[in-house]
N, C-alpha and C positions, 0 to 999 in steps of 0.2 A: 289227527295226532294232537298232542298237547300243545296248545298255542304258546305256553310258557317256555317251550324249548326254542322258540324263535326270538332272538334279540331284536330290539327296535332298530339298531344301526346296521346290522347285517354286514359287517366288514368282511373283506375277502377271507375265506377260510373259517368263518365262524362255526361252520358245521363240523369242523375237525373234531371238536369235543364230543360229538355224538358217536364217534367210532369206539367200538368196544375192545377192551384189552383181551389178550389171549388168556384163557383159563384152562386150556387143555394140554399144555406142555409143548416141548421144543419141536416136535415133528409138525406142528402147525405154524402158520404165519404169526408174527408177533402181535398183530391186532386184526380186527375185523372191520374194514372200511365199509362193507356193505350195509352196516346198520344205519349210516347216514341216508341211504336211499329210501329208508322207511319214513323219513320226514320229507313231505312233499316240497316244502320251501327249500330245505337243504339240498335236495336233488336238483331243483331248478337253478339254484344259485351256483351249485357246483358246475353244472353244464355251462352256465353263462360265463363263469370264471375261466373254464377251459377254452372257450371260444374267443375270449377277449383279444388275445394276441393275433388272431387270424382274421380279424374283421376286414382287412384290406386284401386278403388272399383269395384267389380263386380255388375253390374246392369242388371237385366233381363227384367224389365218392368218399364215404367214411368206412374204414375197416376196423373191426373190433376183434380182439384176441380172446379166444376160448379160455375160460368161460366168463369170468367176471367182466371182461372188457365188452361183452355183449350188452350189458345193461347200460353202461355209460355211452358206448358207441352208438347204440340204437337211439338213445336219447339225444345225442349230438346230431345224428343224421336227421332226426325228426325236426329238431330246432332249425337246421339248415335247409330243410326241404330236399335232402339228397338221399340217394340210395345207401344201403348198408351191406357190406360184405363181411361175412363171418369167416374168420381165419381159425380153422378147426385143428384140434389134436388129431393125430393120425387114426384112421380107421372109421371115421364117422361120415365121410362123404362117399356116396355111391356112384360117383362120376370120375372122369379122369382129372387128376390133380397134379400140381407142382408141389414138391415137398422140400422141407428144410430141417435138418437136425439141429438141435440146440441143447444147452444145459440150463435148466431153470434155477430159480433162487435156492432151491433145496439141494442142488447138486445132481439131480437126476437127469439122465439123458432122455430126451423126448424128440418127437418129430411133429412138425406143424405142416398142415396142408391147406391149399387154397385151390378153388376151382379155376379152370383154364379159360372160361368163356366170358370173363368180366374185365379183368385187367388188360389194358391195351397201351401201346406206346403213346405217351403224351397225356394220359389220364392222370389227373392230380388228386392224390389220395392223402387224407388225414388218418393216421393210425392212432387208435385209442385203446388203452388198457387201464385196469384199475390202479396198478401200482408198479413202479419200476424199482427193483432192488438191485440185483446184479446186472441187469440189462440184457441178459442172454435171450430171454423170450422176445423182447422188442427188437433186438438185432436180427433174429430169425424172421420176424414179420417184415422188417425193412427189406431184407434180402429177397423174400418172396415177392414183394411188390416190384422191386427193381429188376428181378430176373425177367419179368414179363414186359419190361420197358416202361412201366408206369413211373410217375414221379412222386416221391414222398414230400408232400407239402410241409408236413410237420408231424410231431408226436405229442400226444396229450395223455396225461395220467393224473390221478388225484395227487400223487407224490412221486418225485424222482429223488431217490437217495443219492448222496454224493459218494457213491462207490466208484471204483474204476470204470465199470460199465456205464453207470449213470452219468458220470462226467463225460465219457466218450460221446454219448447221445447228445448231451447238452452242447458239446463242442462242434458236433458235425451236423446237427439238424435243428431247425426251428422247433421250439418246444413250448408247452404250457403245462402248468400244474396249479394246484390249489393251495399250496403251503405259503403262508405269510413268512417273510424273511426271519422274523423272530422265533419261528417254530422249526426252521430247517435243522438247527443243531439237535433238537429233540428227535426229529425224524431220523437223522443220521445215527443217533445213539439208540434208536429203536425203543424209545420210551417217552410217552407224553405225560406232562405234568397233570393234564386233565384226568388221567387214570386215578389220581389220588382222591378225587371227589366224584368218580364216575357213578352215575345214577341210572340203573337199568330201566327205570320207569320214564326217564326224561327223553322221550322221543317225540 
């Protein structure tokens, strides 16, 4: 990728400006965080920032939420040298599962499933997703982990918006995200100033 896309100081969240704005309309998310994964340094720094608050915590397993949470979750698990558990949307696992209904950021009712042969009482799990907007999806993931007796060490996402659900997660679980304090208000307003000078070639 273009080396010019990587600043020399690489402060926390520098890669946020790599994310692409929505150009397809309201039925899609307001931005595309996955574009930052195309920059190798951006992805590496994002994972490092997500793990920073958990340096002193014991983590036995990383769980990632279908589908974009798989990318960050697997990257986090690899960095930690731990296993990775995929938390799937209903209908994709051909084994016995535990399920949990939830309402996602778009207001659609969905079901999340997880296999029964991994989560055990006392197992310490870090749950990773790409983005937390309303918090409904993450709450379902937390319930699935806790239903089987495992402990949620924490929650990690590129961003956690200060919605009612986002605040509930912050108040009840240890968490990490990649958003510098001066950008949180832009995240909550769902519009980044970097969109004004967004350069599709600058990855």
